[in-house]
N, C-alpha and C positions, 0 to 999 in steps of 0.2 A: 686497688686503692687501700692504703693502710687504714685499719680500724682502731679508733681511740675510744677507750671507756672513760667517761667522766663520772666520778662518784662525788656528788655534791647535792645537798638537800635543797638548794635553791632551784625550784622547778621552773622559774622564769629564765634561768641561765642557759639551759640546754639547747632550746630550739634556735635562738639567734646565734649562739656559738656554733651550732652544727651548720647553719647556713653559711656562716663566715668560713668555717673550716673547708667546706666544699669548694670554695674558690681556690684552695690550695691542694685539691685532690686528696682530701682527708675526710674520712667518714667518722663522725662523732656520735656516740650512743651514750645516753645518760641513765644513771641509776641514782635515785634520790636517797636510798638507804644502804647502809653498809652490807647488810645481808644480801640484798638484791645484787649489789655490785660484785660481791664475792661469788655469788652463784653464777652470774653471767660470765665472769672471768674463768670460772672452772669449766664452762661450756667450750671455751677456747675461741680462737679466731681474732683475738685482740693483739695489736702490736705495741700498745703503750697504754698507760693509765694516768689520768689526771685526778689527783686525790686531794680533797679539801680536808684541812685539819679539823675544822669545826663541823661535826656530824652528829645526828641523833643516834641513839642506841650505844654507839661506841665511837671514840674519837678517831681521827685519821691515823694517829700513831699506831693504835691497836690494829687498824685495818692494814696498814703498811707492814706491820709485823706478821700478820696472817698471810698476806700475799707473798712475802719473802720466805715464808715457811714452805711455800708450794711452787713458787715461780721466780724467775729472774727477769720478768717482763719490765721494761723501763717504767719508772714512776716519777712523775713531776708533781710535787706537792704544792698546794696553794696555802700560804701561811698569812697570818695577820701582819699587816705592814709594821715594820719596826721590831717584830718579835724575833730577835736573833736566836733565842733559845729554841723556838719552834723549828728553825732551819737546822740547828745543830742536832736536835733530837731526830728529826726526819732523816738527815744524812746518816746518822749513826745507825738507824734502823734499816738502812739500805735504799733510801730514795736516791735517784740519780740527779735530780735537780729540784729547785724550788722557785716559786714566783710569789711575791707578796700581793695580797689583795688590797685595794682594787687594782686590776691589771689591764693593760691594753691587749686586746685579742691578738694583734699582730705579734706582740712579744711572746704570747703563749704559743702561737704557731711556730715561732722561731725556736723556742725551747724544745717543742715536740719534734720539729724537723731535725734539730741537732742530735737528740737522743736516738732517733730513728736512723739517722745517717751513721752514727757511731756504732749502732748495732749491726747495720748491714755491711759496713766496711769489711772487706775481706782481703787485707793486704797479703801479698804472697812474698814470703821471705825467700831470699836467694838460696838459702840452704835448707828450705823446707821447715822442718820442726826446729824450734829453739830449745836446745837441751842444756840443762844445768844439773848440778848434783841434787838429785831428788825431785827435780821439777822439769816438766815438759810442756811447752806451749805450742799450740798449733794455730798460727795466724789465720789460716784459711777457714777452718771450722770453728775458730774462736773458742777452742776448748783447752783446758788446763788439767794436767795430772800431777798430783803431789804424791811422791813415793808410790806411784802406780794406781792411785785412787783419783777418780774424777773430782774436781773442785768446782762448785757452782759459784760463778762470779756475776755480778751485775755488769752492764755494759761499761759503766764508768770504771769499775774495778779492773776489768779486763784491759781497757785502754791504758790505764795507769801502769799495769804490769807489763804490757807490751812495750810501752815507752821506755821503761827502765831496762827491759830485757834486750832491746835492740842495741843499747849501748851500756853493757854491764860495767859497773865500776864508775861510770860518769855520775857526777853529782848534779841532780836537777833541783834548782831552786823552786820554791813555792810558786813564784811567778811563771817559771818555765812550765810547770805542771798545769797551772790555771790556763795559760795560753793554749796549751795543747788540748786540754779537755773541753774548753769552752770556746776556743777560737777567739773571735773578736768580741765575744760577749763577756769576757773576763771582767770581774769587778775586784774590789779590794778585799773580798771575803776569803782571806787566806786560811782561816780556820777550817774551811771546808776541805782543803787539801789534807790537813792533819787528820781529819775524821776519816776520809777515804783511805788514806795510808794505813791508819790504825785498823780499819775494817779488813783491808786486804792482808795485813800482817797476821791478824788473828786466823783468817781462813787458810793461810799457808803454814801455820804451825803444825808440827814442831820444827819446821825449817826456819832458820834465822835468815829469812830471805831479803829483808830490807833493812838497811842501816841508816841511822839518822846522824847527820853531821851538824852539830850545833851551829846555828846562825848561817848555815849554808844550804841544807836541803836534804834530799834523800837519794840513795843509790841502791842498786841491786847488789847484794853481798854474796851471791852464789857463784861458784866457779863453773865456767862454761865447759861442756863436754863435746868433743868432736864426734863421738860415736854414741848412739843411743843404746 
């Protein structure tokens, strides 16, 4: 049973949410303070994190930054309804998804299930490793090497890179990418795509791995190699 860590200072939220999550074979554990949440996460054993933006001691953005400094565990952030900037900042810091408060528990479960499925997916490429100039992608172990060095990617970043790498040179529109990363839960928040692309592009530097085609979308710009 996947274990989910909820970091939210609303002590009344954890128990009913945990009861609801159990219906979907998910175990939910709550930490009401950031320090407690980070300590529990460092103990290991969690498959995803639900992180509220509004927290005592330090806000959710600082906690997200701290988590991303140590782990690529999937993070779903809870933001204030209508606060687009919260979503933008969260995604820029490495969150995998967001959900505005107040939310329907069923939708939160759907978001968590999506990021867990994305993380667990292990598609087997016909040719094994995907090799490009300076970049190697292993779809099975979900690992990436840039010029021989391992690159830590979030689940969303890896899925985006794999999508581009499977059809190098093809231009994917923002809608294509949203539909791939979110399935049927895609909304019109195309700015999220730009943020994830920007994050991925930075992590792959100094390789000029992703090119932007104005008003069209994004494509992998690296030349494929037949031999590693």
